[in-house]
C-alpha positions in Angstrom: 62.4 125.6 97.5 62.9 129.0 96.0 63.7 132.3 97.8 60.1 133.5 97.3 59.0 130.6 99.6 61.1 131.9 102.5 60.7 135.2 104.4 62.8 136.7 107.1 61.0 137.4 110.3 62.0 139.1 113.6 60.3 137.4 116.5 60.1 139.8 119.5 61.0 138.8 123.0 58.1 137.1 124.6 56.9 135.5 127.8 55.7 132.0 127.2 53.9 129.1 128.9 56.1 126.1 128.3 54.9 122.4 128.3 57.4 119.6 127.9 56.5 116.1 127.0 58.9 113.1 126.9 58.6 109.6 125.4 57.7 108.0 122.1 54.9 110.6 121.4 56.0 113.7 123.3 54.1 116.1 121.0 50.8 114.7 122.1 51.8 114.9 125.8 52.9 118.5 125.5 49.8 119.5 123.5 47.5 118.0 126.2 49.3 120.1 128.8 49.0 123.3 126.7 45.3 122.6 125.9 44.5 122.1 129.6 46.6 125.2 130.6 44.9 127.4 127.9 41.4 126.2 128.9 42.1 126.9 132.6 43.5 130.4 131.8 40.7 131.3 129.4 43.1 131.5 126.4 41.4 130.7 123.0 43.9 128.8 121.0 41.8 129.3 117.9 42.0 133.1 118.1 43.8 134.7 115.2 46.4 136.5 117.4 47.4 133.3 119.3 50.4 131.4 118.0 52.1 128.4 119.5 55.7 127.3 118.9 57.2 123.8 119.4 60.5 122.1 119.1 62.4 118.9 120.1 63.9 119.0 123.6 66.0 116.9 123.7 66.3 115.8 120.1 65.8 112.1 119.2 69.0 110.1 119.4 70.0 106.9 117.5 68.8 103.7 119.1 66.4 105.5 121.5 62.8 106.0 120.5 62.2 108.5 123.4 62.7 112.2 122.9 61.3 115.4 124.2 59.0 118.0 122.7 58.4 121.5 124.2 55.5 123.7 123.2 55.4 127.5 123.9 52.3 129.6 124.2 52.9 133.3 124.5 51.2 134.8 127.6 50.8 138.1 129.3 52.8 139.4 132.3 49.9 138.5 134.6 49.7 134.8 133.6 51.0 132.5 136.3 52.5 129.0 135.9 50.4 126.0 136.5 52.7 123.0 137.0 53.7 121.1 135.0 53.4 124.1 132.7 56.2 126.6 133.4 56.6 130.3 132.5 59.8 131.2 130.5 61.2 134.3 128.9 62.2 134.0 125.2 64.7 136.6 124.0 63.4 136.7 120.4 65.5 136.6 117.3 65.7 136.7 113.5 64.4 133.7 111.5 64.0 132.4 108.0 60.4 131.1 107.8 58.5 128.9 105.4 55.1 127.4 105.5 53.4 124.1 104.4 50.5 121.8 105.1 50.5 118.2 106.4 52.5 116.7 109.2 54.0 114.0 106.9 55.8 116.8 105.1 57.7 118.2 108.1 61.0 116.3 107.7 61.2 117.1 104.0 60.5 120.8 104.5 63.0 121.1 107.3 65.7 119.7 105.0 64.7 122.1 102.2 64.8 125.1 104.6 68.3 124.1 105.7 69.4 123.7 102.1 68.0 127.1 101.3 69.9 128.5 104.3 73.2 126.9 103.1 72.8 128.6 99.7 71.6 132.0 101.2 73.6 135.1 102.2 72.6 134.4 105.8 74.8 133.0 108.6 74.2 131.2 111.8 73.5 133.7 114.6 76.4 134.2 117.1 73.9 133.8 119.9 72.1 130.7 118.5 68.4 130.6 119.4 65.9 127.9 119.1 64.5 126.4 115.8 60.7 126.6 116.1 57.7 124.9 114.5 54.5 127.0 114.6 51.2 125.1 114.2 48.8 127.7 112.8 45.6 125.6 113.3 46.2 123.9 116.7 42.6 122.7 117.1 42.6 120.8 113.7 42.4 117.0 114.3 43.6 115.7 111.0 47.5 115.8 110.9 47.5 116.1 107.1 45.5 119.4 107.4 47.9 120.9 110.0 49.3 124.2 108.7 52.8 124.8 109.8 55.5 127.5 109.7 59.1 126.5 110.3 61.5 129.0 111.9 65.2 128.6 111.3 67.5 131.1 113.2 69.6 133.3 110.9 71.9 136.4 111.0 73.0 138.7 108.2 
């Protein structure tokens, strides 16, 4: 990966609806919750200004096929929680961001982004914030057509 493939982005603080799945396919569980929540609240996930973010929570561990995956959907101040979907406040932060297409590429691209970071002038933020995966076309049904952006926290 070359430097031109990575850009530095400042994510602002945001209020998010948070769905957490746990098991062998937690992404699917969390997405079902977010899709239901968005439909109930009248949020169009296909709208250009709507962006979702996801991450492992907790990470997979050796010898255990269960792990968690959390999805965030930014929402306005008037949006209320609808259990099991919670409302959280995200403080924002600075990120190195790169994009790609196809779910099968996600592990490789994460490794390349970390390698880029290790050779970059950036450091780990003193107040570490969450690594994020943004799915830019959340209504796509073919995983190899998913368009992602990966967000790795950085500091100068």
